[in-house]
N, C-alpha and C positions, 0 to 999 in steps of 0.2 A: 272854486269848482274844480273837481278832479276829472280829467279826461282819461279814459282808458286808451292808452296808446298801443296796447297789446293784450292779447288774451293770456291770462295767467297760465303758467305751466304747472300742472299738479305735481306735488312731491310724490304722491302715490295715488293709484287708482284701483279701486276694487269693484266688485259687481254692483254694489249699491252705494259706494262712498267715493269721494274724491278729497284728498288732503291738499290744502294750499298753505303757503307760508302765511304768517300773520299779516305781513305787509301786503301781499296780494289779496287776502281776504278783506282787509280794511279798505283797499282801493276799490274792490268790487262793490262793497257796501256803500261807500261814499259816492261812487258813480251812480248807483241806483237811487240813492237819496237825492242827488242832484237832479236826476232825470225826473223824479217825482215833483221836486220843487219847480222845475221848468214847466211841467205840465200844469201845475197849479197856477202859475203866473199866466200861462197862455189862456187857461180857462177864465181867469179873472179878467184879462184884457178883452176876451170875447164878450163876456157879460157886460163889461163897461161899454164896449162899442155898440151893444144892443140897448144900452140905457137901463140895464137891469141891476147894475151894481156901481155905485159911485165911490165906494171905498170910504174909509173913515180917516180923517186927518190925524196925524200923530198926536197932536195936542188933545184931541178927543179920546183917542185910545189910551193915552196916559191917565186921563181923568178916570176912565172906566177901570183901568188896571189898579188905580189907587183906591178904588172902592167907592168913588162918588156915586150917588144915586143915578142909575142909568136914565130914568125918565127925565130927571132934571138936566142931565148932561145933553141928551138929545134935544130936549125942548129949547135949551139955550143955544145949542148949535144951529137949530133951525130959525132962531131969532124970534121965538114966540113967547108971549107972556103966558102965564098959567091960565088967565081968563080966556085968551084967544084959543089956546089949545083945548081947553075944556069945551068951549063953544063948538069948535070944529069937530071934536070927537063925540059930542053929544053927551057929556058927563057933567055933573055938577062941579063947579070950581072947587068947592070945599072937599069933595071926594078926591079930585085930582091932587089937591094939596096934601091930603091925608096919605095918598099913595106915594107921593114924592118924598114926604118926610119919613115914610116907613111906618106910620101909625096904622095903616091898613095895607093888606097885600094887593088889593084890587081884584075884582072878579075877572074871569077869563074873557067875558064879553066886553067889559070895559077896557081891559088891556088890549084886546084885539082892535077896538075902535081907536084907541090912543095910538097904537103902533101904526095903523093905517094913516092917521092924521100926520104922524111924524115921518112916514115913509121908511119905517124899519120893520124888521120881523118882531112879532110879539115876544119871542124868546129873548130878544135884545133888551127888553125892558125889565127882565127879572134879575134882580141883584142876587149875587151868589154869596 
């Protein structure tokens, strides 16, 4: 993290423009990005404290990034069998399996119920 220890001194100033050295410009941009990152972390911690966001463990994130089926990843993370999830979500187990294997995309209504049963956002279940 870069801390701005001083306000950069412009090389030139015009009515509508200010010229900074590349080093000063890069420092300003990095400080702004760091501030954005800190705000995002603070917002996440606040959501966690309110019980609105539990975060995703690194192992789960790696599976999702590797392209594993998100429905299966979240189901296994929650420790549910396909039968238990189907029952909780009110969908047929065969339909849930077809969504999990990619044979069917799943209707919006079904994905909404499955997401609620898993405690995730519906968008989290859509493979990219």
